[in-house]
Residue frames as a rotation matrix with the C-alpha (Angstrom) as fourth column:
UNK 1
0.394 0.647 0.653 -82.26
-0.907 0.161 0.388 71.77
0.146 -0.745 0.651 -126.91
UNK 2
0.880 -0.074 -0.469 -80.79
0.053 0.997 -0.057 68.29
0.472 0.026 0.881 -127.51
UNK 3
-0.140 -0.990 0.031 -77.39
0.148 -0.052 -0.988 69.57
0.979 -0.133 0.154 -126.37
UNK 4
-0.267 0.127 0.955 -78.95
-0.848 -0.502 -0.171 70.79
0.458 -0.856 0.242 -123.13
UNK 5
0.800 0.587 0.121 -80.55
-0.584 0.717 0.381 67.39
0.137 -0.375 0.917 -122.50
UNK 6
0.569 -0.678 -0.465 -77.23
0.318 0.703 -0.637 65.72
0.759 0.215 0.615 -123.18
UNK 7
-0.400 -0.717 0.571 -75.46
-0.242 -0.518 -0.821 68.10
0.884 -0.466 0.033 -120.80
UNK 8
0.132 0.543 0.829 -78.06
-0.969 -0.103 0.222 67.43
0.206 -0.834 0.512 -118.10
UNK 9
0.934 0.216 -0.286 -77.77
-0.194 0.976 0.102 63.68
0.301 -0.039 0.953 -118.58
UNK 10
0.119 -0.971 -0.208 -73.98
0.288 0.234 -0.929 63.88
0.950 0.051 0.307 -118.35
UNK 11
-0.399 -0.226 0.889 -74.31
-0.656 -0.607 -0.449 65.93
0.641 -0.762 0.094 -115.15
UNK 12
0.581 0.682 0.444 -76.71
-0.810 0.428 0.402 63.37
0.084 -0.593 0.801 -113.67
UNK 13
0.821 -0.315 -0.476 -74.40
0.167 0.930 -0.328 60.51
0.546 0.189 0.816 -114.62
UNK 14
-0.230 -0.943 0.240 -71.39
0.004 -0.248 -0.969 62.30
0.973 -0.222 0.061 -113.12
UNK 15
-0.106 0.285 0.952 -73.36
-0.932 -0.363 0.005 62.84
0.347 -0.887 0.305 -109.92
UNK 16
0.884 0.466 0.038 -74.31
-0.457 0.845 0.278 59.17
0.097 -0.263 0.960 -109.80
UNK 17
0.467 -0.794 -0.390 -70.70
0.293 0.555 -0.779 58.18
0.835 0.249 0.491 -110.45
UNK 18
-0.384 -0.568 0.728 -69.57
-0.494 -0.540 -0.682 60.38
0.780 -0.621 -0.073 -107.55
UNK 19
0.350 0.610 0.711 -72.13
-0.936 0.195 0.292 58.67
0.040 -0.768 0.640 -105.32
UNK 20
0.940 -0.034 -0.341 -70.97
-0.023 0.986 -0.162 55.25
0.342 0.160 0.926 -106.47
UNK 21
0.037 -0.999 0.011 -67.33
0.091 -0.008 -0.996 56.25
0.995 0.038 0.090 -105.88
UNK 22
-0.251 -0.064 0.966 -68.17
-0.853 -0.457 -0.252 57.41
0.457 -0.887 0.061 -102.35
UNK 23
0.740 0.583 0.336 -69.99
-0.670 0.681 0.296 54.15
-0.057 -0.444 0.894 -101.60
UNK 24
0.744 -0.522 -0.417 -67.08
0.201 0.770 -0.605 52.12
0.637 0.366 0.678 -102.99
UNK 25
-0.255 -0.851 0.459 -64.63
-0.290 -0.385 -0.876 54.08
0.923 -0.356 -0.148 -100.82
UNK 26
0.088 0.375 0.923 -66.76
-0.992 -0.049 0.114 53.34
0.088 -0.926 0.368 -97.74
UNK 27
0.958 0.270 -0.102 -66.90
-0.271 0.963 0.005 49.65
0.099 0.023 0.995 -98.65
UNK 28
0.350 -0.910 -0.222 -63.13
0.167 0.294 -0.941 49.58
0.922 0.293 0.255 -99.17
UNK 29
-0.319 -0.436 0.842 -62.57
-0.695 -0.496 -0.520 51.27
0.644 -0.751 -0.145 -95.80
UNK 30
0.474 0.592 0.652 -64.90
-0.873 0.412 0.261 48.80
-0.114 -0.693 0.712 -94.07
UNK 31
0.915 -0.183 -0.359 -63.14
0.034 0.923 -0.382 45.86
0.402 0.338 0.851 -95.73
UNK 32
-0.050 -0.987 0.153 -59.74
-0.096 -0.148 -0.984 47.20
0.994 -0.064 -0.087 -94.65
UNK 33
-0.173 0.061 0.983 -61.00
-0.949 -0.276 -0.150 47.57
0.262 -0.959 0.105 -91.07
UNK 34
0.815 0.543 0.201 -62.42
-0.574 0.803 0.157 44.04
-0.076 -0.243 0.967 -91.15
UNK 35
0.650 -0.647 -0.399 -59.18
0.178 0.639 -0.748 42.60
0.739 0.415 0.530 -92.50
UNK 36
-0.301 -0.770 0.562 -57.13
-0.440 -0.411 -0.798 44.47
0.846 -0.488 -0.215 -89.89
UNK 37
0.200 0.489 0.849 -59.47
-0.980 0.091 0.178 43.17
0.010 -0.867 0.497 -87.19
UNK 38
0.976 0.182 -0.120 -59.08
-0.191 0.979 -0.072 39.59
0.104 0.093 0.990 -88.41
UNK 39
0.249 -0.959 -0.135 -55.29
0.086 0.161 -0.983 39.98
0.965 0.234 0.122 -88.67
UNK 40
-0.283 -0.300 0.911 -55.27
-0.814 -0.427 -0.394 41.25
0.507 -0.853 -0.123 -85.07
UNK 41
0.606 0.589 0.535 -57.37
-0.777 0.583 0.238 38.28
-0.172 -0.560 0.811 -83.97
UNK 42
0.858 -0.341 -0.384 -55.08
0.089 0.835 -0.543 35.85
0.506 0.432 0.746 -85.82
UNK 43
-0.135 -0.947 0.292 -52.02
-0.241 -0.254 -0.937 37.43
0.961 -0.196 -0.194 -84.22
UNK 44
-0.060 0.197 0.978 -53.68
-0.990 -0.138 -0.033 37.11
0.129 -0.971 0.204 -80.81
UNK 45
0.899 0.421 0.119 -54.56
-0.430 0.902 0.052 33.45
-0.086 -0.098 0.992 -81.44
UNK 46
0.537 -0.781 -0.319 -51.02
0.123 0.447 -0.886 32.75
0.835 0.436 0.336 -82.66
UNK 47
-0.312 -0.652 0.691 -49.59
-0.612 -0.418 -0.671 34.35
0.726 -0.633 -0.268 -79.52
UNK 48
0.295 0.501 0.814 -51.91
-0.939 0.310 0.149 32.32
-0.177 -0.808 0.562 -77.30
UNK 49
0.970 0.043 -0.238 -51.01
-0.119 0.942 -0.315 29.14
0.211 0.334 0.919 -79.18
UNK 50
0.135 -0.991 -0.015 -47.31
-0.111 0.000 -0.994 29.92
0.985 0.136 -0.110 -78.82
UNK 51
-0.286 -0.165 0.944 -47.78
-0.916 -0.241 -0.320 30.38
0.280 -0.956 -0.082 -75.07
UNK 52
0.700 0.621 0.354 -49.79
-0.685 0.724 0.085 27.14
-0.204 -0.301 0.931 -74.93
UNK 53
0.746 -0.491 -0.450 -46.98
0.025 0.696 -0.718 25.32
0.666 0.524 0.531 -76.76
UNK 54
-0.263 -0.892 0.368 -44.36
-0.413 -0.241 -0.878 26.69
0.872 -0.383 -0.305 -74.33
UNK 55
-0.052 0.326 0.944 -46.44
-0.995 0.067 -0.078 25.77
-0.089 -0.943 0.321 -71.29
UNK 56
0.906 0.414 -0.084 -47.10
-0.423 0.891 -0.163 22.34
0.008 0.183 0.983 -72.81
UNK 57
0.363 -0.859 -0.360 -43.38
-0.057 0.365 -0.929 21.83
0.930 0.358 0.083 -73.42
UNK 58
-0.449 -0.505 0.737 -42.60
-0.735 -0.261 -0.626 22.75
0.509 -0.823 -0.254 -69.82
UNK 59
0.335 0.658 0.675 -45.32
-0.904 0.427 0.033 20.42
-0.267 -0.621 0.737 -68.52
UNK 60
0.917 -0.045 -0.396 -44.05
-0.144 0.889 -0.435 17.54
0.371 0.456 0.809 -70.67
UNK 61
-0.069 -0.996 0.048 -40.53
-0.289 -0.026 -0.957 18.26
0.955 -0.080 -0.286 -69.40
UNK 62
-0.305 0.039 0.951 -41.79
-0.951 -0.073 -0.302 18.02
0.057 -0.997 0.059 -65.81
UNK 63
0.744 0.638 0.198 -43.67
-0.640 0.766 -0.063 14.79
-0.192 -0.079 0.978 -66.59
UNK 64
0.649 -0.575 -0.498 -40.60
-0.050 0.622 -0.782 13.24
0.759 0.532 0.375 -68.24
UNK 65
-0.372 -0.807 0.459 -38.43
-0.549 -0.207 -0.810 14.30
0.748 -0.553 -0.366 -65.29
UNK 66
0.051 0.476 0.878 -40.92
-0.976 0.211 -0.058 12.77
-0.212 -0.854 0.475 -62.85
UNK 67
0.940 0.279 -0.198 -41.00
-0.327 0.903 -0.277 9.51
0.101 0.325 0.940 -64.84
UNK 68
0.250 -0.930 -0.271 -37.21
-0.093 0.255 -0.962 9.43
0.964 0.265 -0.023 -65.01
UNK 69
-0.406 -0.365 0.838 -37.02
-0.820 -0.260 -0.511 10.11
0.404 -0.894 -0.193 -61.27
UNK 70
0.487 0.665 0.566 -39.53
-0.825 0.564 0.046 7.35
-0.289 -0.489 0.823 -60.53
UNK 71
0.866 -0.240 -0.439 -37.59
-0.064 0.817 -0.573 4.90
0.496 0.525 0.692 -62.69
UNK 72
-0.136 -0.971 0.197 -34.37
-0.345 -0.140 -0.928 5.95
0.929 -0.194 -0.316 -60.96
UNK 73
-0.196 0.132 0.972 -35.91
-0.981 -0.016 -0.196 5.37
-0.010 -0.991 0.132 -57.52
UNK 74
0.824 0.558 0.096 -37.31
-0.550 0.829 -0.101 2.02
-0.137 0.030 0.990 -58.64
UNK 75
0.597 -0.672 -0.438 -33.91
-0.016 0.536 -0.844 0.92
0.802 0.510 0.309 -59.97
UNK 76
-0.341 -0.738 0.582 -32.13
-0.643 -0.268 -0.717 1.99
0.686 -0.619 -0.383 -56.76
UNK 77
0.116 0.474 0.873 -34.57
-0.960 0.279 -0.024 0.02
-0.256 -0.835 0.487 -54.61
UNK 78
0.921 0.312 -0.231 -34.15
-0.371 0.882 -0.290 -3.12
0.114 0.353 0.929 -56.69
């Protein structure tokens, strides 16, 4: 009889371990999805920032050209 109880307990523990393993696999999958989502968001933000930097560089180039042109006109008139 004690061997039967031990066998039953082992079976119950194995069942619980399978359940725990399944839950851990779900958690791991969810974490992977979350990380992928955040990586995608970071990539999107980096791309937007890169575009912002390029647009900013172009705008500063236009501003500098306008200032240089204004100084050139001022110097010609003087």
